[in-house]
C-alpha positions in Angstrom: 9.8 25.1 -9.2 6.1 25.7 -9.3 4.8 27.9 -12.1 2.2 30.4 -10.9 2.6 33.1 -13.5 -0.7 32.4 -15.2 -2.7 31.3 -12.2 -4.9 33.7 -10.1 -4.2 33.0 -6.5 -6.4 34.0 -3.6 -4.9 34.6 -0.1 -5.8 31.0 0.9 -4.3 29.6 -2.3 -1.1 31.6 -1.8 -0.8 30.3 1.8 -1.5 26.7 0.5 1.2 27.1 -2.2 3.7 28.4 0.3 3.1 25.5 2.6 3.2 23.0 -0.3 6.5 24.3 -1.6 8.2 24.6 1.8 7.0 21.2 3.0 8.0 19.5 -0.3 11.5 20.9 -0.1 11.9 19.8 3.5 10.6 16.3 2.7 13.0 16.0 -0.3 15.9 17.1 1.8 15.1 14.4 4.3 15.5 11.8 1.6 18.6 13.5 0.2 21.0 11.8 2.5 20.3 8.5 0.8 21.8 9.6 -2.5 25.6 9.9 -2.6 25.7 11.8 -5.9 24.0 15.1 -6.4 22.8 14.1 -9.9 20.8 11.2 -8.5 19.5 13.2 -5.6 18.2 16.0 -7.8 16.7 13.5 -10.3 14.9 11.8 -7.4 13.5 15.2 -6.3 12.3 15.9 -9.8 10.8 12.4 -10.1 8.7 12.9 -7.0 7.6 16.4 -8.3 6.6 14.8 -11.6 4.6 12.1 -9.9 2.8 14.9 -7.9 2.0 16.8 -11.1 -1.2 16.6 -13.1 0.6 15.1 -16.2 -1.8 12.7 -17.8 0.5 9.7 -17.8 3.4 9.1 -15.5 5.7 7.6 -18.2 9.3 8.6 -18.8 8.8 11.2 -21.6 5.8 13.0 -20.1 7.4 13.1 -16.6 10.6 14.4 -18.1 8.8 17.1 -20.0 6.9 18.1 -16.9 10.0 19.0 -15.0 11.9 20.6 -17.9 14.1 17.7 -19.1 14.6 17.4 -22.9 14.5 13.6 -22.7 13.9 10.9 -20.0 17.5 9.6 -19.8 18.1 11.1 -16.4 15.0 9.4 -15.0 16.1 6.1 -16.6 19.5 6.4 -15.0 17.9 7.1 -11.6 15.8 3.9 -11.8 18.5 1.8 -13.4 22.1 2.5 -12.8 22.4 5.2 -10.2 23.7 4.3 -6.8 21.1 4.5 -4.1 19.3 2.1 -1.8 15.5 2.0 -2.3 15.0 0.0 0.9 16.7 2.7 2.9 14.6 5.4 1.3 11.5 3.3 2.0 12.4 3.0 5.6 12.9 6.8 5.8 9.5 7.6 4.3 7.8 4.9 6.4 9.2 6.6 9.5 8.0 10.0 8.3 4.5 8.7 7.7 4.2 7.2 11.2 5.7 10.3 12.9 3.1 12.5 11.4 0.0 10.2 11.3 0.4 8.3 14.6 -2.8 7.7 16.6 -3.8 5.4 19.5 -5.8 3.1 17.2 -3.4 2.9 14.3 -3.5 -0.1 11.9 -1.1 -1.8 9.6 -2.8 -3.4 6.7 -1.4 -5.7 4.0 -2.7 -6.6 0.6 -1.5 -7.3 -2.9 -2.3 -5.6 -6.2 -1.4 -6.6 -9.8 0.1 -4.8 -12.8 -0.9 -5.9 -16.2 2.1 -6.6 -18.5 2.6 -7.7 -22.1 5.4 -10.2 -22.9 7.6 -12.1 -20.5 10.5 -9.8 -19.9 9.5 -7.8 -16.8 10.8 -9.4 -13.6 8.2 -11.6 -11.9 5.7 -11.5 -14.7 3.6 -14.6 -15.4 0.0 -15.6 -15.8 -1.4 -15.3 -12.3 -4.4 -14.1 -10.4 -5.2 -10.4 -11.0 -7.5 -9.0 -8.4 -8.9 -6.1 -10.5 -10.6 -8.5 -13.0 -10.8 -11.6 -10.7 -9.2 -13.7 -13.5 -5.8 -15.0 -14.5 -3.8 -12.4 -16.4 -0.3 -11.9 -17.5 0.9 -9.6 -14.7 3.3 -8.7 -11.9 2.0 -8.8 -8.4 3.2 -6.6 -5.5 2.5 -7.1 -1.8 2.0 -3.8 0.0 1.7 -2.4 3.5 -0.4 0.6 4.4 -0.6 2.7 7.5 -4.1 3.6 8.6 -5.0 6.1 11.4 -7.7 8.7 12.0 -5.2 11.2 10.5 -4.9 9.5 7.1 -3.9 6.4 5.3 -1.1 5.7 2.9 1.1 2.9 1.5 4.4 2.6 3.4 6.2 -0.5 2.2 6.3 -2.9 -0.8 7.6 -6.2 -2.0 7.5 -7.7 -5.5 6.1 -11.2 -5.5 8.6 -13.5 -7.4 6.9 -16.7 -8.5 8.9 -20.0 -8.5 9.1 -19.8 -12.3 11.4 -16.8 -11.7 13.0 -17.5 -8.4 14.3 -21.0 -9.5 15.3 -20.0 -13.1 18.8 -18.7 -13.2 18.5 -17.2 -16.7 15.4 -15.3 -15.7 17.0 -14.1 -12.5 20.0 -12.8 -14.4 17.7 -11.1 -17.0 15.7 -9.4 -14.3 18.8 -8.5 -12.2 17.3 -10.3 -9.2 19.7 -10.1 -6.2 21.2 -13.4 -5.0 19.8 -12.9 -1.6 16.2 -13.0 -2.9 14.6 -16.5 -2.7 11.1 -17.6 -3.2 8.7 -16.3 -0.6 4.9 -16.7 -0.4 2.8 -13.6 -0.1 2.2 -14.2 3.6 6.0 -14.6 4.0 6.5 -11.2 2.3 3.9 -9.8 4.6 5.9 -11.1 7.6 9.1 -9.6 6.2 7.4 -6.1 6.0 6.0 -6.5 9.5 9.4 -7.5 10.9 11.0 -4.5 9.2 8.3 -2.2 10.7 8.6 -3.7 14.2 12.4 -3.4 14.0 12.0 0.4 13.3 9.8 0.7 16.4 6.5 0.8 14.6 4.0 -1.1 16.8 0.5 -0.6 15.7 -2.6 -1.2 17.8 -3.9 -3.6 15.1 -2.9 -5.6 12.0 -5.5 -6.5 9.4 -5.4 -8.5 6.2 -7.6 -10.6 3.9 -8.0 -14.3 3.5 -4.7 -14.9 1.6 -3.0 -14.0 4.9 -5.6 -15.1 7.4 -5.5 -18.7 6.0 -1.7 -18.9 6.6 -1.4 -20.4 10.0 2.4 -19.7 10.2 1.7 -16.0 9.9 -0.9 -15.6 12.6 1.0 -18.0 14.8 4.0 -15.7 14.5 1.8 -12.7 15.2 0.6 -14.3 18.4 3.6 -16.1 19.8 6.5 -13.9 18.7 5.2 -10.5 17.8 2.4 -10.4 20.4 0.5 -8.3 17.8 -3.3 -7.9 17.9 -4.9 -8.7 14.6 -8.1 -9.2 12.7 -7.7 -11.5 9.7 -10.3 -12.6 7.2 -10.4 -16.4 7.1 -12.2 -19.1 5.1 -15.3 -20.8 6.4 -13.3 -23.9 6.9 -10.8 -22.3 9.2 -9.9 -24.9 11.9 -10.3 -23.8 15.5 -10.5 -25.6 18.9 -12.9 -25.1 21.8 -12.0 -27.1 24.8 -10.8 -30.4 23.3 -13.1 -30.3 20.3 -12.0 -29.2 16.8 -14.3 -27.3 14.6 -14.5 -25.5 11.2 -15.5 -21.8 11.4 -18.7 -22.5 9.6 -19.8 -25.0 12.3 -19.7 -22.3 14.9 -21.8 -19.8 13.0 -24.6 -18.6 15.4 -28.2 -19.5 14.4 -30.1 -16.7 12.6 -32.1 -15.8 15.6 -29.3 -16.0 18.1 -28.9 -13.3 20.7 -25.2 -13.2 19.8 -25.9 -11.1 16.6 -25.7 -7.4 16.9 -26.4 -4.9 14.2 -23.4 -2.5 14.0 -21.8 -0.1 11.5 -18.2 -0.7 10.6 -17.8 2.8 9.4 -19.1 5.2 6.7 -18.9 4.3 3.1 -19.8 6.2 -0.1 -23.5 5.5 0.6 -23.5 6.2 4.3 -23.0 3.9 7.3 -22.1 0.3 6.5 -24.4 -1.8 8.7 -24.1 -5.6 9.1 -25.0 -8.1 11.7 -22.0 -9.2 13.7 -21.3 -11.9 16.3 -18.2 -13.3 18.1 -17.4 -16.6 19.6 -14.3 -17.2 21.8 -12.0 -20.1 20.8 -8.9 -21.7 22.4 -5.8 -19.5 22.6 -2.4 -20.7 23.8 -1.6 -17.3 25.4 -2.6 -16.7 29.0 -1.4 -13.2 29.6 -4.6 -11.3 29.0 -5.1 -12.2 25.3 -7.9 -14.0 23.7 -8.7 -15.5 20.3 -12.2 -15.3 18.7 -14.0 -16.1 15.5 -15.9 -13.0 14.3 -18.8 -13.3 11.9 -20.3 -10.7 9.6 -23.7 -11.3 8.1 -25.0 -9.2 5.2 -28.4 -7.5 5.5 -29.0 -7.4 1.7 -30.1 -11.0 1.4 -31.9 -12.0 4.6 -33.2 -15.3 3.0 -29.6 -16.4 2.2 -27.2 -13.9 3.9 -23.6 -13.8 2.9 -21.3 -14.4 5.8 -17.7 -13.3 6.2 -15.4 -15.0 8.7 -12.6 -13.4 10.7 -10.1 -14.6 13.2 -9.3 -12.1 16.0 -6.5 -12.0 18.5 -6.5 -9.2 21.0 -6.8 -8.3 24.7 -9.5 -10.3 26.4 -11.5 -7.2 27.3 -11.8 -6.2 23.6 -15.4 -5.4 22.7 -17.4 -6.5 19.7 -17.8 -2.8 18.8 -14.1 -2.3 18.7 -13.6 -5.4 16.5 -16.2 -4.2 14.1 -14.6 -0.8 13.7 -11.2 -2.2 13.1 -12.4 -4.8 10.6 -14.1 -2.1 8.7 -10.9 -0.2 8.1 -9.2 -2.9 6.0 -10.7 -1.5 2.8 -8.6 1.7 3.3 -5.7 0.0 1.6 -7.8 -0.4 -1.5 -8.3 3.4 -1.4 -4.5 3.7 -1.2 -4.1 1.5 -4.3 -6.7 3.4 -6.3 -5.3 6.8 -5.6 -1.7 5.7 -6.2 -2.7 4.1 -9.5 -5.0 6.8 -10.7 -3.1 9.9 -9.6 0.6 8.9 -8.9 1.5 6.5 -11.7 1.9 3.4 -9.4 1.5 1.1 -12.4 2.8 3.3 -15.2 6.5 2.4 -14.9 8.7 1.5 -17.8 11.2 -0.7 -16.1 11.8 -4.4 -16.2 14.4 -5.1 -13.5 14.1 -5.9 -9.8 15.8 -2.7 -8.7 13.9 -0.6 -11.3 10.5 -1.9 -10.0 11.3 -1.3 -6.3 12.8 2.2 -7.1 9.8 3.4 -9.0 7.4 2.0 -6.5 9.3 3.5 -3.6 9.2 7.0 -5.1 5.5 6.7 -5.7 5.1 5.7 -2.0 7.1 8.8 -1.1 4.7 11.0 -3.2 1.7 9.5 -1.6 3.1 9.7 2.0 4.0 13.4 1.3 0.4 14.2 0.2 -1.2 12.3 3.0 0.9 14.1 5.7 0.4 17.4 3.9 -3.4 17.0 3.9 -3.4 16.3 7.6 -1.1 19.1 8.4 -2.6 21.8 6.2 -6.3 21.3 6.1 -8.4 23.3 5.4 -5.8 25.3 3.4 -5.1 22.3 1.3 -7.9 19.8 0.8 -7.3 16.3 -0.4 -9.4 16.8 -3.5 -7.3 19.7 -4.7 -5.0 18.6 -7.5 -1.3 19.4 -7.3 -0.4 22.7 -8.9 1.3 22.4 -12.3 5.1 22.4 -12.6 7.1 24.4 -15.0 7.1 22.7 -18.4 10.1 23.4 -20.5 11.7 21.4 -23.3 9.6 19.5 -25.8 9.3 15.9 -26.7 8.4 17.0 -30.3 11.5 19.1 -30.5 13.7 16.3 -29.2 12.3 13.9 -31.8 12.7 16.5 -34.6 16.3 17.0 -33.7 17.0 13.3 -34.1 14.9 12.9 -37.3 12.3 10.7 -35.4 9.2 12.5 -36.6 7.1 10.8 -39.2 5.9 12.8 -42.2 
C-alpha cells in the first residue's frame, strides 16, 4: 500500500498516484501465475515495491522495513528456497516490455556489467575485468540485454557469466548451487542464448547492437547473418578481417583518407551537451548473402582531435539500401544500455543483493528488471502525469529493525 496520509497531493499528483497504483497491481498480477504458493507470490510483489521505493539501500533489512516486515527472512526465502522459475518470470516481463514499447526501429542491445565483491563465496566471482574502473577487480559479471525504442529503453534479460574456474570446479559448482545444465559459455555465447530466447518468443527487432567484445566474435555475427538474418551494427577492432573481391584486408587498411569525399559530418543523437557530431564513412565489403543484404565497414572519426582523430570501427549487416544516416542513428543508440545499467544500479538496487547462489543472483536480478520495465512502461503510458524524474512515492513503513534487534538482545550498549 502507498502511504499518502502526510503528503499534499494536487489533482495531477492524485491522478498519477491512481495510475501508479492500478498499473502496479495489474503488472504484479501478470507475474502472479508464475508463483505456485501465495506466500512467494506476495513476497515477490512486496520485493518489487521495495525496489521501487526511495529506501537508501536495497538490502534485505531496509527493504523488509520499507514494506512492513519485521525482518528480512521472507525475502531471503523468496530468493533462496521458494519454488518459482526466474526464467519464466523474465520471459513474462520481456514480453510485457516489448508489447508496450514496440516501434518500427526497435533495437536489442547487449553489454556486460560488473558487481564488486569481497571474498570468494559468491557464484562466479573472481578477479576479472571490471568496466567501471577499467581494471581487474574481484567481481561478478553479468551479461544483459536491453530493449531500445523511441518509447523508452530498459533491461529485459540477463545471464551470469560463469568463468572456467567455476564451471569446471565441482566443489565450487556445488557451493554456488550451479545447475548441472549450466556449462562454460563465453560472453558472446551468452548473448546468442538471449537472442535465441527473444527470437523464439517472437521478438524480432529492426537492429541488434553491441560493443567490441561481441563484434570481434565471428561466430556470433556469422550466426546473426546466416541463421537469424538479423541486421546489426557491431563495434569491431581496427584489425577486423574483411574481404573485398578476392583481397583480404584489416579494417584499418580501408580507413578513408582524411580528405576523402566519403566522410560526412552527422549527429548520432543528442547527448547531455547537445547533438553528438562525428565524421562518418562507410565502405562495402564482401557478404555471402545475395537476397538484398549487404555488409559494410562503418568508420567514426572524432572531431575533438583533428590532428590525430580517434577512429571507431563498426561492422554493419543490413538491407542493401540502408543509408549512412540510418547507420549513424542506430550506432548512436548503443549507449542507451549504459543508461539502463546506471539507473538500475543507482535507483533499483541492481548490485545491492545479498545472495551468493546461482538461483539467488538470477532471482534478484530478474525482479530488478521487472521494476525497471514497469517504470519504463509507466513513463511512456502516463506522461506527462508521471515524469521519469519523479521519484517513486514512499511505501508504508511499519516494523523496526531496531525493535527486532532489541527483542533478540542484538543491540550494543
